[in-house]
C-alpha positions as CSV (number, residue, x, y, z in Angstrom):
1,X,0.1,-0.2,0.0
2,X,2.8,2.3,0.9
3,X,4.3,1.6,-3.0
4,X,1.0,2.8,-4.2
5,X,0.8,5.6,-2.3
6,X,4.5,7.0,-3.4
7,X,3.7,5.9,-6.9
8,X,0.5,8.3,-6.6
9,X,2.2,10.9,-4.8
10,X,5.0,10.7,-7.5
11,X,2.4,10.8,-10.1
12,X,0.6,14.0,-8.6
13,X,4.1,15.8,-8.2
14,X,4.9,15.3,-11.5
15,X,1.8,16.4,-12.6
16,X,2.3,19.6,-10.8
17,X,5.7,20.1,-12.0
18,X,4.4,19.5,-15.8
19,X,1.5,21.1,-16.5
20,X,2.9,24.6,-15.9
21,X,5.5,24.0,-18.4
22,X,3.0,22.3,-21.0
23,X,1.3,25.9,-20.7
24,X,4.5,27.6,-21.4
25,X,4.7,25.3,-24.8
26,X,1.2,26.1,-26.0
27,X,1.2,27.1,-29.4
28,X,4.3,26.0,-30.0
29,X,6.2,23.5,-32.3
30,X,8.8,20.4,-31.5
31,X,10.6,19.1,-34.8
32,X,13.3,15.9,-34.0
33,X,15.3,15.0,-37.1
34,X,17.8,12.0,-37.3
35,X,20.0,11.5,-40.1
36,X,21.7,8.1,-40.8
37,X,24.9,7.9,-43.1
38,X,23.8,11.0,-45.3
39,X,26.5,12.0,-47.8
40,X,27.2,15.6,-47.8
41,X,30.0,17.6,-49.8
42,X,30.3,21.2,-48.8
43,X,32.8,23.8,-49.2
44,X,35.2,23.9,-45.6
45,X,36.8,27.2,-44.5
46,X,39.5,26.4,-41.9
47,X,39.0,29.0,-39.2
48,X,42.4,29.2,-38.0
49,X,44.1,29.4,-41.9
50,X,41.5,30.4,-43.7
51,X,42.2,28.1,-46.3
52,X,39.0,26.3,-47.9
53,X,38.8,23.1,-49.0
54,X,36.3,20.7,-50.3
55,X,34.8,18.5,-47.7
56,X,33.3,15.1,-47.7
57,X,31.3,13.4,-44.9
58,X,29.1,10.9,-44.2
59,X,27.4,12.1,-41.3
60,X,24.6,10.7,-39.1
61,X,23.1,12.3,-36.2
62,X,20.0,14.1,-34.6
63,X,18.6,17.9,-34.9
64,X,16.3,19.2,-32.8
65,X,14.2,22.5,-32.8
66,X,11.7,23.7,-30.4
67,X,9.7,26.7,-30.9
68,X,7.7,28.2,-28.4
69,X,4.4,29.8,-28.4
70,X,5.9,33.1,-27.6
71,X,8.4,33.3,-30.8
72,X,11.5,31.9,-28.9
73,X,13.7,28.9,-30.0
74,X,16.0,26.3,-29.4
75,X,18.1,24.3,-31.6
76,X,20.4,21.2,-30.7
77,X,22.6,19.3,-33.3
78,X,24.8,16.3,-32.2
79,X,26.3,14.6,-35.5
80,X,29.3,12.3,-36.3
81,X,30.2,10.7,-38.7
82,X,33.9,10.6,-41.6
83,X,35.2,13.1,-43.4
84,X,37.3,13.4,-46.8
85,X,39.1,16.5,-47.7
86,X,40.0,17.1,-51.6
87,X,44.0,16.7,-50.5
88,X,42.7,12.8,-49.4
89,X,42.8,13.5,-45.9
90,X,40.4,11.1,-43.9
91,X,39.1,10.7,-40.8
92,X,36.3,10.6,-38.2
93,X,34.5,13.7,-36.5
94,X,32.0,14.7,-33.9
95,X,30.1,18.2,-33.6
96,X,27.9,19.7,-31.2
97,X,25.9,23.0,-31.2
98,X,23.3,24.8,-29.1
99,X,21.4,27.7,-30.2
100,X,19.0,29.3,-28.0
101,X,17.2,32.8,-29.4
102,X,14.3,34.9,-29.2
103,X,15.1,38.9,-28.9
104,X,18.5,38.0,-28.1
105,X,20.4,34.8,-29.4
106,X,23.3,32.5,-28.2
107,X,25.0,30.2,-30.2
108,X,27.9,27.5,-28.9
109,X,29.2,25.1,-31.5
110,X,32.4,22.8,-30.8
111,X,34.0,20.3,-33.3
112,X,36.5,17.7,-32.9
113,X,38.2,15.7,-35.9
114,X,40.7,13.2,-35.8
115,X,42.5,11.2,-38.9
116,X,45.5,11.5,-41.6
117,X,46.6,13.1,-44.7
118,X,47.8,10.7,-47.5
119,X,51.3,10.7,-46.4
120,X,50.1,9.2,-42.8
121,X,50.7,12.4,-41.0
122,X,47.7,13.0,-38.2
123,X,45.3,15.6,-38.9
124,X,43.5,17.0,-35.7
125,X,40.7,20.0,-35.5
126,X,39.1,21.0,-32.0
127,X,37.0,24.3,-32.4
128,X,34.9,26.1,-29.8
129,X,32.8,28.9,-31.1
130,X,30.5,31.2,-29.5
131,X,28.7,34.3,-29.9
132,X,25.9,36.4,-28.6
133,X,23.7,38.9,-30.6
134,X,21.4,41.3,-28.4
135,X,18.2,42.2,-29.6
136,X,19.4,45.2,-31.3
137,X,21.2,42.9,-33.3
138,X,24.5,43.9,-31.9
139,X,27.2,41.2,-31.3
140,X,28.2,41.2,-27.4
141,X,30.4,38.3,-27.4
142,X,31.9,36.3,-30.1
143,X,35.2,34.0,-29.5
144,X,36.9,31.0,-31.1
145,X,39.0,28.9,-29.6
146,X,41.2,25.8,-30.9
147,X,43.4,27.7,-33.4
C-alpha cells in the first residue's frame, strides 16, 4: 500500500511540475530530425588558416528544433561521422551545436576531428565557437578557440 501511495504522490508531483511547463509551450512546435549515413559535400573554411577546401562527409546525427508559443526557440544538433578533404585526408568527426534565441540569440558549437593525411601525418581539429547577439542585432560576445 505504501508503494502505491508513493507512486500516486510521484504522479501528482510530476503533473504539478509538468502542467505549467506544458502551458508555457502552448502553441509551440517541436521538430526532430535524424540522419543516418547521409552523404554531404560542402566547402569548408578552416577558421584558423582561412584555407578553403572541399569537404565530403558521411554523417549521422540528431537535430532538435523547439519553437515556443512566445516565438523563442532552441536548436540542438549532434552529428558524427567520417570526413574526406580534397587533399585525400580522411578521418572521423563529432560536432555539437546549441542555439537559443528570441529577442537575443546565443550559439555555441564544438567540432572535433581526427584523421590522417595521405602521407600518414596526423590531422586533428578542435574548435569551440561562441557568439551572442542582443535584441538590437549587436554582437556582444564572439570567440573561437582551438586555433
